[in-house]
Residue, then its C-alpha position, 0 to 999 in steps of 0.5 A: m468729707p463724705m460721712a463713710a469715712i468719719n465714719r472711718a476715723n471715729r471708730h479708729y478713734r475709738w479703738q485706741s483711746g482709754v486701756t483694756l480692762i486686762e491691762l487695768i488688772v495689770f496694773i492694779v497686781v503691779v503696783g499692789i506688789a510694789l506696795v506690799a514691798l514697800i509696806g515690808v520695808f517701812n516695817q522693817a525701818a519703823r521696828a529698827n529705828a530704837d535699836p540705836l537708842i538703846r544700844m547707847r543707853a546702855l552704852e552710856a550705863t556701862q561707861s559711867k560705871l566703869d569710870e566710877i570704879i576706875a576712879l577709885k583706889y586700887d585696894q584697901g590696903t593703897p592710901t589716898g594718893g596710891i603712894p606707897a602702893c599695897g603688896t610694895a616696901g613701905g605699903q600695906s599688903c593687898d587682899n583684893s577682897p570685897d567689902p562693903d564699904m564701896n571705896d574700892v575696884d575689889d569692892f564691885h566684883n559681883w555688884s549689879d542693878s536693874f533700872d528700864g529694862y536695862q541689867r547692869s553687872v560688874t566683876v573685876t578678877a586680879a592677876d599679877n597687880l592688874k585687876t581687869i573690870t568688866v561691865s555688861v550691861r544687857t538691853p531689854m532686848g537681849e543684846v549685851i554690850r561689854l565693857s573692860a579696863q584694866r586698873a594697875n596698882f600704882 
């Protein structure tokens, strides 16, 4: 093969090998943009990762206090076992007022406590022989979990 043909082949080969500086810069810019987007998504996911745990803890605190209150007597005048119900024939009158005994539903009206940055509060309202108990828990992030139940006079 003549030397001129080899030189032409080598020039052609050198011309097509490697990447240009422009291609390299475009590649770096595209990868940089993609990396910034991925880091943003990762950062958001890392911040929101604890949210379900905080909500679950608040829900458990709300449910446990609501269960504790629902298990108590309807009123101070209600005997153990609930029969005869207060305010009925043969039963004592219902007073629907809180007292410091914490042994019936009314006693928890406007009750509150706090733990580990959570704030828990209870309200009790009475109407037509039904008491509505609402337990609210405010998480450290300011979200409020609220559960309500009704306790009947039976």
